[in-house]
VEXRO-849191 format. One record per residue (C-alpha): residue in three letters; x, y, z. Coordinates in steps of 0.2 Angstrom, whole numbers, padded with zeros to 4 digits, always signed. Layout:
ALAXYZ;...
***
This chain:
MET-0130+0028-0121;THR-0117+0013-0123;ASP-0104+0012-0110;SER-0087+0012-0118;THR-0079+0002-0105;PRO-0062-0006-0105;ALA-0062-0025-0105;PRO-0048-0032-0094;GLY-0048-0048-0104;ASP-0043-0039-0121;ALA-0026-0042-0127;PRO-0016-0041-0143;ALA-0016-0056-0154;GLY-0003-0068-0151;THR+0001-0063-0133;THR-0011-0067-0119;SER-0022-0077-0130;ALA-0008-0089-0134;LEU-0003-0092-0116;PRO-0017-0104-0110;GLU-0012-0116-0125;LEU+0006-0115-0120;LEU+0002-0118-0102;ASP-0009-0133-0106;ARG+0005-0141-0117;MET+0018-0138-0104;VAL+0007-0146-0091;GLY+0005-0161-0101;LEU+0024-0163-0103;ALA+0026-0160-0084;GLU+0013-0174-0080;GLU+0022-0185-0093;ALA+0038-0183-0083;GLY+0030-0186-0067;ARG+0033-0168-0060;GLY+0018-0164-0049;ASP+0028-0150-0042;LEU+0030-0141-0059;VAL+0011-0145-0063;THR+0006-0136-0047;ARG+0017-0121-0052;LEU+0009-0120-0069;ALA-0008-0121-0061;GLY-0004-0106-0051;ALA+0002-0097-0067;ARG-0015-0102-0076;THR-0025-0094-0061;ARG-0016-0078-0063;LEU-0019-0078-0082;THR-0037-0082-0082;ASP-0042-0071-0067;PRO-0048-0055-0076;ARG-0050-0044-0060;LEU-0041-0028-0059;ARG-0040-0019-0042;ILE-0043+0000-0044;VAL-0041+0009-0027;VAL-0048+0027-0026;VAL-0039+0038-0013;GLY-0039+0056-0008;GLN-0042+0068+0006;LEU-0059+0071+0014;LYS-0074+0079+0004;GLN-0065+0078-0013;GLY-0079+0068-0021;LYS-0072+0050-0020;SER-0088+0041-0016;GLN-0098+0051-0028;PHE-0085+0047-0042;VAL-0086+0028-0038;ASN-0105+0029-0039;ALA-0105+0038-0055;LEU-0091+0026-0063;LEU-0101+0011-0059;ASN-0119+0018-0060;LEU-0123+0011-0043;GLU-0128+0019-0026;VAL-0115+0009-0016;CYS-0105+0023-0007;SER-0112+0036+0005;VAL-0113+0054-0002;GLY-0117+0070+0006;ASP-0111+0085+0015;ASP-0112+0076+0032;GLU-0108+0059+0025;ALA-0091+0051+0022;THR-0084+0034+0019;ALA-0079+0027+0036;VAL-0073+0010+0031;PRO-0065+0003+0015;THR-0078-0002+0003;VAL-0073-0016-0010;ILE-0085-0017-0025;GLY-0085-0032-0036;HIS-0096-0041-0048;ALA-0111-0053-0044;ALA-0127-0057-0054;LYS-0137-0051-0039;PRO-0133-0037-0026;VAL-0126-0044-0010;ALA-0115-0036+0004;TYR-0104-0042+0018;LEU-0095-0034+0032;VAL-0078-0042+0035;VAL-0074-0041+0054;GLY-0061-0049+0066;GLY-0042-0049+0066;ALA-0032-0063+0060;ALA-0047-0074+0059;GLU-0059-0064+0048;ASP-0078-0067+0048;ARG-0090-0061+0035;VAL-0107-0054+0042;PRO-0121-0051+0029;VAL-0127-0033+0028;PRO-0144-0027+0022;LEU-0142-0018+0006;ASP-0152-0003+0013;GLN-0138-0001+0026;ILE-0122-0001+0016;THR-0121+0018+0015;ALA-0122+0019+0034;ILE-0108+0007+0039;THR-0096+0014+0052;PRO-0082+0006+0063;ALA-0094+0006+0077;THR-0108-0003+0068;ASP-0119-0015+0079;LEU-0116-0028+0065;ALA-0098-0030+0070;GLU-0103-0034+0088;GLY-0088-0025+0095;ARG-0075-0033+0083;GLU-0063-0024+0072;VAL-0071-0019+0056;ALA-0059-0023+0041;ARG-0069-0018+0026;LEU-0086-0018+0018;GLU-0088-0030+0002;VAL-0102-0026-0010;ASP-0105-0037-0025;ALA-0117-0030-0039;PRO-0121-0032-0057;GLY-0113-0019-0069;PRO-0104-0019-0086;LEU-0087-0013-0078;LEU-0088-0025-0064;ALA-0093-0039-0076;ASP-0077-0035-0086;GLY-0067-0039-0070;LEU-0065-0022-0062;VAL-0064-0022-0043;VAL-0066-0004-0036;VAL-0061+0000-0019;ASP-0067+0016-0010;THR-0056+0021+0004;PRO-0059+0033+0019;GLY-0053+0051+0017;VAL-0035+0054+0022;GLY-0032+0069+0033;GLY-0044+0080+0043;HIS-0050+0079+0060;GLY-0055+0062+0065;HIS-0047+0054+0050;PRO-0029+0057+0053;TYR-0021+0041+0048;ALA-0018+0034+0030;ALA-0014+0017+0037;THR-0027+0007+0029;THR-0027+0016+0013;LEU-0008+0014+0010;GLY-0010-0005+0014;MET-0023-0006+0000;VAL-0012+0004-0012;ALA+0002-0008-0011;THR-0009-0022-0018;ALA-0018-0012-0031;ASP-0016-0013-0050;ALA-0020+0005-0051;VAL-0023+0020-0040;LEU-0035+0035-0044;PHE-0030+0050-0033;VAL-0045+0061-0031;SER-0043+0080-0028;ASP-0057+0093-0032;ALA-0056+0108-0043;SER-0058+0121-0029;GLN-0040+0123-0026;GLU-0023+0117-0032;PHE-0014+0102-0023;THR-0010+0106-0005;ALA+0007+0101+0003;PRO-0001+0086+0012;GLU-0009+0080-0004;MET+0008+0081-0013;ARG+0016+0071+0001;PHE+0003+0058+0000;LEU+0005+0057-0019;GLN+0024+0053-0016;GLN+0020+0039-0005;VAL+0006+0032-0017;THR+0017+0033-0033;GLU+0031+0024-0023;LEU+0020+0009-0019;CYS+0010+0008-0035;PRO+0018+0012-0052;THR+0001+0015-0061;VAL-0007+0031-0054;ALA-0018+0045-0061;CYS-0025+0060-0053;LEU-0044+0064-0055;LEU-0049+0082-0054;THR-0067+0081-0048;LYS-0081+0094-0047;THR-0077+0103-0063;ASP-0095+0107-0065;LEU-0094+0118-0049;TYR-0078+0127-0052;PRO-0077+0137-0069;GLN-0058+0140-0066;TRP-0054+0121-0066;ARG-0043+0122-0081;ALA-0031+0134-0072;ILE-0032+0122-0057;ALA-0027+0108-0068;ASP-0013+0117-0076;ALA-0007+0122-0058;ASP-0008+0104-0052;ARG+0002+0098-0067;ALA+0015+0110-0063;HIS+0016+0104-0045;LEU+0018+0086-0051;ARG+0032+0091-0063;THR+0041+0100-0050;ALA+0040+0085-0038;GLY+0046+0073-0052;ILE+0029+0064-0052;ASP+0024+0058-0070;ILE+0006+0054-0069;PRO-0009+0061-0079;VAL-0022+0073-0072;LEU-0039+0069-0079;PRO-0054+0082-0076;VAL-0070+0073-0072;SER-0088+0078-0066;SER-0097+0065-0057;ALA-0113+0075-0057;LEU-0113+0077-0076;ARG-0109+0058-0078;ILE-0124+0053-0068;HIS-0135+0065-0078;ALA-0128+0058-0094;LEU-0132+0040-0089;ARG-0149+0046-0084;LEU-0152+0054-0101;GLN-0142+0042-0111;ASP-0132+0057-0118;GLU-0115+0052-0126;GLN-0110+0070-0128;LEU-0113+0074-0110;ASN-0103+0059-0105;THR-0089+0065-0115;GLU-0090+0082-0107;ALA-0090+0074-0090;GLY-0072+0067-0094;PHE-0076+0049-0092;VAL-0072+0044-0110;ASP-0054+0050-0107;LEU-0054+0040-0091;TYR-0060+0024-0100;ARG-0046+0028-0113;TYR-0033+0029-0098;LEU-0040+0013-0090;ARG-0039+0003-0106;GLY-0022+0010-0112;SER-0013+0011-0096;VAL-0021+0001-0082;VAL-0026-0014-0092;ALA-0011-0014-0103;THR+0001-0013-0088;ALA-0008-0027-0079;GLN-0008-0038-0094;GLN+0011-0035-0097;ALA+0015-0040-0079;THR+0004-0056-0081;ARG+0012-0061-0097;ALA+0030-0058-0090;THR+0026-0068-0075;VAL+0018-0083-0084;ALA+0031-0083-0097;ASN+0045-0084-0084;ASP+0036-0099-0076;LEU+0035-0107-0093;ARG+0054-0104-0095;VAL+0059-0111-0078;VAL+0048-0126-0080;SER+0055-0129-0098;GLU+0073-0129-0091;HIS+0068-0141-0077;LEU+0061-0153-0090;ALA+0075-0150-0102;LEU+0087-0155-0089;THR+0078-0172-0086;TYR+0075-0176-0104;GLY+0092-0170-0110;SER+0101-0181-0098;GLU+0091-0196-0102;LEU+0093-0193-0121;ALA+0112-0191-0119;GLY+0113-0208-0110;LEU+0102-0216-0123;ARG+0113-0211-0137;ASP+0130-0214-0130;PRO+0134-0224-0115;ASP+0151-0215-0113;THR+0142-0198-0113;ALA+0130-0205-0101;ARG+0144-0210-0089;ARG+0151-0192-0090;ALA+0134-0185-0088;VAL+0131-0195-0072;SER+0147-0189-0065;GLY+0142-0171-0068;LEU+0125-0173-0062;GLN+0131-0182-0046;GLU+0141-0166-0042;ALA+0126-0155-0046;LYS+0115-0166-0035;ASP+0127-0164-0021;HIS+0127-0145-0023;ALA+0108-0145-0024;GLU+0107-0155-0008;THR+0119-0143+0001;MET+0108-0129-0005;ARG+0092-0137+0001;ARG+0097-0145+0018;ARG+0112-0135+0024;THR+0114-0117+0029;ALA+0117-0111+0011;GLN+0122-0094+0005;TRP+0105-0088+0001;GLN+0099-0093+0019;GLN+0113-0083+0026;THR+0109-0068+0015;LEU+0091-0069+0020;ALA+0094-0070+0039;ASP+0107-0056+0038;GLY+0096-0045+0027;ILE+0081-0047+0038;GLY+0092-0042+0054;ASP+0099-0027+0045;LEU+0082-0022+0038;ALA+0074-0023+0056;ALA+0087-0012+0063;ASP+0087+0001+0049;ILE+0068+0002+0049;ASP+0068+0005+0068;HIS+0081+0018+0067;ASP+0072+0027+0052;LEU+0056+0027+0062;ARG+0064+0034+0077;ASP+0074+0047+0068;ARG+0058+0053+0058;LEU+0048+0054+0074;ARG+0062+0064+0083;ALA+0061+0076+0069;VAL+0043+0078+0071;THR+0045+0080+0090;ARG+0058+0094+0088;GLU+0047+0103+0076;ALA+0032+0101+0088;GLU+0042+0108+0102;ARG+0048+0123+0092;ALA+0030+0127+0088;ILE+0025+0125+0106;ASP+0039+0137+0111;ASP+0033+0150+0098;GLY+0016+0152+0106;ASP+0003+0147+0119;PRO-0002+0129+0117;GLY-0018+0131+0127;THR-0026+0143+0114;ASP-0024+0131+0098;TRP-0021+0114+0106;ASP-0035+0106+0095;ARG-0027+0112+0079;PHE-0010+0107+0085;ALA-0016+0090+0089;GLU-0023+0088+0072;TRP-0006+0094+0064;LEU+0004+0082+0075;ALA-0008+0067+0070;ASP-0006+0071+0051;GLN+0013+0073+0053;THR+0015+0057+0062;ALA+0004+0048+0050;ALA+0015+0054+0036;VAL+0031+0049+0045;VAL+0024+0031+0048;GLY+0018+0030+0030;ASP+0035+0035+0023;ASN+0043+0022+0035;PHE+0032+0008+0029;VAL+0035+0013+0010;TRP+0053+0013+0013;ALA+0052-0004+0022;HIS+0042-0011+0007;GLU+0055-0005-0005;ARG+0069-0013+0005;SER+0060-0029+0007;VAL+0058-0031-0012;TRP+0077-0026-0014;LEU+0081-0040-0001;ALA+0071-0053-0011;GLN+0080-0048-0027;ARG+0097-0051-0018;VAL+0091-0068-0012;ALA+0084-0072-0029;ALA+0101-0068-0037;HIS+0108-0084-0028;PHE+0097-0094-0039;ALA+0102-0087-0056;GLU+0112-0103-0059;SER+0096-0113-0059;GLY+0087-0100-0070;ASP+0074-0096-0057;GLU+0074-0078-0051;SER+0055-0076-0049;LEU+0050-0067-0033;PRO+0035-0070-0022;ALA+0023-0057-0019;ILE+0030-0045-0005;ASP+0018-0034+0005;ILE+0024-0025+0020;ALA+0015-0009+0018;ASP-0001-0016+0026;LEU-0004-0003+0040;ASP-0022-0008+0044;GLY-0024-0007+0063;VAL-0007-0001+0066;PHE-0013+0014+0077;ASP-0026+0004+0086;SER-0016+0003+0102;VAL-0009+0021+0101;ALA-0016+0032+0114;GLU-0022+0049+0108;LEU-0013+0065+0112;ALA-0017+0070+0130;ALA-0029+0084+0132;LEU-0021+0100+0138;ASP-0029+0111+0152;ALA-0029+0129+0144;GLN-0030+0136+0162;LYS-0039+0152+0156;THR-0040+0165+0169;GLY-0057+0172+0173;LEU-0061+0190+0178;SER-0061+0187+0196;GLN-0045+0177+0196;LYS-0037+0192+0186;LEU-0043+0204+0200;LEU-0036+0193+0214;VAL-0019+0191+0206;GLY-0019+0210+0203;MET-0024+0214+0220;ARG-0011+0203+0228;GLY+0002+0212+0218;SER-0005+0229+0221;TYR-0007+0227+0240;GLY+0012+0227+0243;GLY+0014+0243+0232;VAL+0000+0252+0240;LEU+0006+0248+0258;MET+0024+0252+0255;PHE+0022+0268+0246;GLY+0008+0273+0257;LEU+0019+0271+0273;ILE+0032+0281+0265;SER+0020+0295+0260;THR+0013+0296+0278;MET+0030+0301+0284;MET+0028+0316+0272;GLY+0011+0320+0280;MET+0001+0312+0267;ALA-0013+0299+0269;LEU-0010+0280+0267;ILE-0021+0280+0252;ASN-0015+0293+0240;PRO-0012+0295+0221;VAL+0006+0290+0223;SER+0002+0274+0233;VAL-0012+0270+0221;GLY-0001+0272+0206;ALA+0012+0261+0213;GLY-0001+0248+0217;VAL-0007+0248+0199;LEU+0010+0246+0192;LEU+0015+0232+0204;GLY-0002+0223+0201;SER+0000+0224+0182;LYS+0017+0216+0184;ALA+0011+0203+0195;TYR-0003+0198+0183;ARG+0010+0198+0168;ASP+0022+0187+0178;ASP+0008+0175+0183;LYS+0002+0174+0165;GLN+0019+0170+0159;ALA+0022+0157+0172;ARG+0006+0148+0167;ILE+0011+0148+0149;VAL+0028+0141+0153;GLU+0019+0127+0163;ARG+0007+0124+0149;ARG+0022+0123+0137;ALA+0031+0110+0148;LYS+0015+0099+0149;ALA+0012+0101+0130;LYS+0030+0095+0127;ASN+0028+0080+0139;ALA+0011+0076+0130;VAL+0020+0076+0113;ARG+0034+0065+0119;ALA+0022+0053+0126;PHE+0012+0052+0110;THR+0027+0050+0099;ASP+0035+0037+0110;ASP+0018+0027+0110;VAL+0018+0028+0091;SER+0036+0022+0090;PHE+0033+0007+0102;GLN+0017+0002+0093;VAL+0023+0004+0075;GLY+0040-0004+0079;LYS+0031-0019+0085;GLU+0020-0020+0069;SER+0036-0018+0059;ARG+0045-0032+0067;ASP+0030-0043+0065;ARG+0028-0040+0047;LEU+0047-0043+0044;ARG+0045-0060+0052;VAL+0031-0063+0040;ILE+0042-0057+0025;GLN+0056-0069+0031;ARG+0044-0084+0032;VAL+0037-0080+0014;LEU+0054-0078+0007;ARG+0061-0093+0016;ASP+0047-0104+0010;HIS+0047-0098-0008;PHE+0066-0100-0010;THR+0066-0117-0001;THR+0053-0123-0014;VAL+0064-0116-0028;ALA+0079-0126-0020;GLU+0069-0142-0019;GLN+0063-0140-0037;THR+0081-0138-0042;SER+0087-0153-0032;ARG+0073-0164-0038;SER+0076-0160-0056;ILE+0095-0164-0054;ALA+0090-0180-0045;GLU+0078-0186-0058;SER+0090-0181-0072;LEU+0103-0192-0063;SER+0091-0207-0062;ALA+0085-0205-0080;ALA+0103-0205-0086;GLN+0108-0220-0075;SER+0092-0229-0081;ALA+0096-0225-0100;ALA+0113-0233-0098;SER+0106-0249-0092;LEU+0093-0251-0106;ALA+0095-0264-0119;ASP+0099-0259-0137;SER+0082-0263-0144;GLN+0073-0252-0130;ARG+0086-0238-0131;THR+0081-0234-0149;GLN+0063-0233-0146;ARG+0065-0223-0129;ALA+0077-0211-0138;ALA+0064-0207-0151;ALA+0051-0203-0138;VAL+0062-0193-0127;GLU+0069-0183-0142;SER+0051-0179-0146;SER+0047-0173-0129;LEU+0063-0163-0128;SER+0059-0155-0145;ASP+0042-0150-0138;VAL+0049-0143-0123;ALA+0062-0133-0133;ALA+0048-0126-0144;LEU+0037-0121-0129;ARG+0053-0112-0122;ARG+0055-0102-0138;ALA+0037-0097-0138;ALA+0038-0092-0120;ASP+0054-0082-0124;ARG+0045-0073-0138;LEU+0030-0069-0127;GLU+0042-0063-0113;SER+0051-0051-0125;LEU+0034-0045-0131;ALA+0029-0041-0113;VAL+0045-0032-0110;THR+0044-0021-0125;ALA+0025-0018-0125;
***
């Protein structure tokens, strides 16, 4: 059976295939003009263009068939599969001629530890290979047609469930993914936690599909698929639902059966990858590279155009020098002083930090109030483990929503700052990633254990006897005045009634005490989460501020340099002799014509990328 795999390098004629040639020609013009900074920018654009890798992140709740799907998709045994097995650390699978695996450990300074291939399915955060350091991910490189075409597949730990309450690492990977495959099995329709997680995923990554797995096990999978599509429509989420069977896929590969592979749903999956994932990634790449070509062409056109004006007409050169001098002063002010874009960035970061902190606290307070109502409605000692799991899931969802919102606000802030550079024609944005939640809960203490204080039979008897003693004695003394014995049916009945009441009062007092302890434990937990996550948010915002500051400082410096060199070229042109002026004018006009032609070609490619 031939694998009809999508090739990330495929592109319509005249689009991506034309970009390398345009980049090479523009690099030659930038080198001729002595603009090393623009050459560096174009080199980065070429790297983005020639890198065929597409990062596909596979997410979902526990025991939905994510790892088996990854194994079936790649026809490799790289992820642990089984009823008692689960992916414990993120696994990144890429291409290599020979299989090799590394464990990435450490914090800021990551280290790669070789992993024996027979141990890759047994890696956990507590593995001895990490030597007590934090485990970030497992990287496996192996041969395969899909991987050779540039596909990089990431298998993530299950979201939700006891022992896996936080979606932190998963959301961080979603924010940097080219596409996300959300896995849910056909045993039931989407649950509320799944829908909430899908909302977060679709806000972080625009290219998402839902895989309905295990269709070979559940004959009613078509009804489940229809119900899932209805849930998505109700939530306003426009993503496809693709039924697949990993078991049939593995069987089809073993038998080389093309029809069975079609029944497994992987042909439709390949069609989606080729038609949506690859096309979207190529469209974004074309748009980014075309923008770089456009900006560089404007920088070069300013230099060549100013020089050509000076060569053709000395009077025009003098006017151009005057105008360029004013532009240079403006550019120097932008670069060296506290310009408007710097003030916008500083104010925006301050406002964003305050808003994110307030949003997190407000969401956690809502969870705390809901938890306290649940505690008041019952006895926390009877179902504390289930309550702790629910609280962990709610807290993780709240933190995820907060980070998704922070990511959106960071992009919005970058766009506001970029608007100040519209005059220079450069509104390109740096890569913004504030949704990396890896390790955000490392310092958060778990919800404190609650003593259920279950009353044993002997303790119940003692409580009842203490309550009944007074009743028996009081009514017994009264009955003796009427000539009856101290212990008689009346005194015994009174003792039973008062003993029962004492037991009920003691039980209620214990429940009230447990509720108070449970509320204190919830408040301590959410306060710890607020403290730790707030610190992580502030740290990430400082990183965002530095990224934006450095990026736009570079943009301002490129603008300033272009104006300065244009001024110098115009001044030099005015001082050339007549014999040299004609020859230089022809050369500059030729270069300017080439820049204009490349600019028009870049504009056409950019329009194709937008309308594709």
